[in-house]
SEPA-108746 format. One record per residue (C-alpha): residue in three letters; x, z, y. Coordinates in steps of 0.5 Angstrom, whole numbers, padded with zeros to 4 digits, always signed. Layout:
N
alaXZY/...
//
This chain:
79
met+0161+0172+0201/pro+0167+0173+0203/ile+0173+0170+0200/val+0180+0173+0202/thr+0187+0171+0200/val+0192+0176+0200/gln+0199+0174+0199/val+0205+0178+0197/thr+0212+0176+0196/arg+0214+0176+0188/glu+0220+0181+0190/gly+0216+0187+0186/ser+0215+0193+0190/ala+0222+0197+0187/pro+0229+0195+0184/gly+0228+0191+0178/arg+0221+0188+0179/asn+0219+0181+0180/ser+0213+0182+0181/val+0207+0186+0183/thr+0204+0191+0178/ala+0197+0190+0176/glu+0195+0196+0178/glu+0198+0194+0185/lys+0194+0188+0185/ala+0188+0193+0183/ala+0188+0197+0189/ile+0189+0191+0194/ile+0184+0188+0191/lys+0180+0194+0192/gly+0182+0196+0198/val+0180+0190+0202/ser+0174+0190+0198/glu+0173+0196+0202/val+0175+0194+0208/leu+0170+0189+0208/leu+0165+0194+0205/asp+0166+0198+0212/val+0167+0193+0217/leu+0163+0187+0215/asn+0158+0191+0211/lys+0160+0186+0205/pro+0158+0188+0198/leu+0163+0190+0193/glu+0159+0186+0189/ser+0160+0179+0193/thr+0167+0180+0195/tyr+0172+0175+0192/val+0180+0177+0192/val+0185+0172+0191/ile+0192+0174+0190/glu+0198+0170+0192/glu+0205+0172+0189/val+0211+0167+0194/glu+0217+0167+0190/leu+0223+0169+0194/asp+0225+0161+0195/asn+0218+0160+0198/trp+0218+0163+0205/gly+0223+0165+0210/trp+0223+0167+0218/gly+0227+0166+0224/gly+0229+0159+0222/phe+0232+0161+0216/pro+0230+0162+0207/thr+0229+0168+0205/val+0235+0169+0201/gln+0240+0166+0207/phe+0236+0171+0213/arg+0236+0177+0210/arg+0244+0176+0209/gln+0245+0174+0216/arg+0242+0179+0218/ala+0246+0184+0214/glu+0251+0182+0216/thr+0250+0182+0224/ala+0248+0189+0221/arg+0255+0191+0219/ser+0259+0189+0226/
//
């Protein structure tokens, strides 16, 4: 019984959204389950997919919180 955890950022997938929609989550669950069926021959009914939404303040890269990194990157791009 595979259990797959998918982490997505809680920013939404379009302007004005602050989370992933129920339809998008359903598509993620379906797609991940189908990959495990195709690659590992795991039946759909035995695959569990957990989606975790990560708040913007709880992740970063380049050594900075996300907002600060993006701000710095935008300033560099303008230069």
